[in-house]
MARFITOR-298743 format. One record per residue (C-alpha): residue in one letter; x, y, z. Coordinates in steps of 0.1 Angstrom, whole numbers, plus 2048, in hexadecimal, padded with zeros to 3 digits. Example, Ala and Ser with C-alpha at 12.3 -4.5 7.8 and 13.67 -1.06 7.14 Angstrom:
// MARFITOR-298743
A87B7D384E
S8897F5847
//
This chain:
// MARFITOR-298743
X7CB7AC65C
X7E17C0673
X8017AD67B
X8077B36A0
X81179C6BD
X7F078D6C7
X7FD7816E9
X8097A36F2
X7E87B36E8
X7D57986FC
X7EA7A071B
X7E47C5716
X7BE7BF714
X7C07A9733
X7D37C5745
X7B87DE73D
X79D7C5747
X7AE7BF769
X7B37E476E
X78E7EB768
X77E7CD778
X7937C6797
X78C7E87A8
X7677E47A3
X7687C17B3
X77F7CA7CF
X7727ED7D8
X7587DE7F0
X7547EE812
X7447D0822
X7607B8817
X77A7D2822
X76B7D4845
X7657AF84A
X7837A1837
X79F7BB838
X7BC7A2835
X7AB791817
X7A57B3807
X7C97BC80A
X7D379B7FA
X7BB79F7DD
X7C57C37D6
X7EA7B97D6
X7E379C7BF
X7CF7B17A6
X7EA7CC7A7
X8067B27A1
X7F27A2785
X7EB7C3774
X80F7CE776
X81A7AC769
X8027AE74B
X80C7D1743
X8317CA743
X82D7A9730
X8177B9715
X82D7D8710
X84C7C3712
X8407AB6F7
X8367C86E0
X8587D86E4
X86A7B66DF
X8577B06BF
X8607D26B1
X8857CC6BA
X8847AA6AA
X8757B7689
X8907D2688
X8AB7BA68F
X8A17A1674
X8957BB65C
X8727AC659
X8597BD643
X8357C2650
X8197B7639
X8077D9636
X8097FE640
X7EE7F965B
X8047DF66C
X8227F666B
X810814678
X7FD801694
X81D7EF69E
X83180F6A0
X8178216B4
X8138046CD
X8398016D0
X83E8266D7
X8208276EF
X82F809701
X851819704
X84183A710
X82B82872A
X849814738
X85E834739
X84384874B
X83D82C765
X86282876C
X86784D770
X849850788
X85583279C
X87784279F
X8688647A9
X8518527C2
X86F83F7D0
X8828607D6
X8648707E7
X8608527FD
X885852807
X88287780F
X863872824
X875856837
X89386D83D
X87C88884A
X86B870862
X88D86486E
X898888872
X879890887
X87B87189D
X8A18708A2
X8A288C8BC
X88687C8CF
X8958598CE
X8B78658DB
X8A786E8FC
X88E8528FC
X88A837917
X88B815908
X8757FA916
X85F7DC90C
X8397DE90B
X8227C28FE
X8417AE8F6
X84F7C98DE
X86B7E28DF
X85D8058E7
X86C8288E9
X85C83F902
X8628638F7
X85D885906
X8468998EE
X82A8B28F2
X81889E8D7
X80587E8DE
X8188638CB
X81383E8C7
X8208318A7
X833815896
X85581E889
X85D80586D
X881811867
X88A80988C
X8717EB88F
X8657FC8AF
X84880F8BD
X84A8338CA
X83283F8E5
X8328618F6
X83586491B
X81487791E
X802858910
X815840927
X80C856945
X7E785C93C
X7DB83C92B
X7D281D940
X7EA80193B
X7D07EA92B
X7C8803911
X7EC80C90B
X7F47E8905
X7D77E68EC
X7E58048D9
X8087F58D9
X7FA7D48CC
X7E97E78B0
X80A7F88A6
X81D7D88AA
X8067C8890
X8117E3877
X8357D887C
X82F7B387B
X81B7B485B
X8327CE84B
X8157E6844
X82D80283C
X8377EE81C
X8127ED812
X810812816
X82F817801
X8208007E6
X8018167E7
X8168357E3
X8288267C5
X80781B7B5
X7FA83F7B8
X81A84D7AA
X81B83578D
X7F6839784
X7E9856798
X7CF85E77E
X7C083C77F
X7A4838798
X7AE8147A0
X7CF81F7AF
X7BE8387C6
X7A581E7D1
X7C28067D7
X7D481F7ED
X7B5828801
X7AA804806
X7CD7FA811
X7CF81682B
X7AD80D83A
X7B47E7838
X7D57E984B
X7C57FB868
X7A97E286A
X7C27C5869
X7D67D5885
X7B57DA899
X7AC7B5895
X7CF7A989D
X7D07BE8BD
X7AC7B38C6
X7B678E8C5
X7CF7968E0
X7BE7AE8F7
X79A7AD8ED
X7857C28D6
X7777D98F1
X79A7E28FD
X7A57EB8DA
X7867FF8D4
X78C8138F5
X7B08178EC
X7A78268CA
X78F83E8DB
X7A98488F5
X7C984A8E2
X7BD8538BF
X79D8678C5
X7A38808A8
X7B086788E
X79A86586F
X78684586E
X78B83B892
X76583E89B
X75D82587F
X77880D88A
X76C80E8AE
X7488078A3
X7557EA88E
X7687DB8AC
X74A7DE8C3
X7327D08A9
X7457B08A9
X7477AC8CF
//
C-alpha cells in the first residue's frame, strides 16, 4: 500500500472534479442570458472552491513531506517514497508556476491601468465636471465617441460629441449602464478573469470563466439600467451610442424580448 496523505489526495481529486464538472454545468447560454447575476456568483464560487482545494491539497502534501524530513520518518516501501517525492515536487512546481503567473499578470494589469490613466489624464484636465443620473461625470473633448466607466476615479467619462448628439433620455440610459459597472465593481471581476487566464491559460475552464464574466457583467448593467429608465430606452441607447460594439445586437434583442 502506498503511504501517502489520503486527505491531500482526496482534496486533489476533488479539485480536478470541480475543474472538469463546474464549467460543463455553468457554461449554459440560456442561464447566462436569463440569470447573469446568478451565473457570476456560481462561477466565482466554483473558482474560489477550486483554488481552495488546490492550495489545500498541495499544501498538505508539502507539509507531510516536511514533517517526515523533520522527524526522520522512514516510509514503508520504495513505491511510497517515489510517489511521495513526485507528488511533493509536482506540488512545489505547481505552486511556483501559479505564483509566478499571478505576479506577472499583476504587473501587466498595473501597466495597463497606468496606460489608461496616461491616455485619460490629458482629457480629464480639460474636462467639464457635472452630475448626470445622480453620478459624477466628466465631459471631455475628443474626436472619438466615448462613454465609459472609469473605476480608478469612480466616475464616468463621456465625450462632448455624444452629449450634443444623443437625446437626453438615451444619454441617461447609457450613463445608468456605466454607473452599474461602478456600483457592482465589475472591473474587479474583469481583473479576476485576467488572473484566472494568466494562472491557467491552457485550461479551457479559465477561458470560459473569463468569457462568461465579460458577457454577464454587460447583461447585469443592462438590467440595472433598465429597471431605472426602461428596457426600450436602454435598447435604443445601446443602438445609438454603441452601434459597433460586439454583441450589442444580441443584447438589444434580449432587452426587447422581455418588454
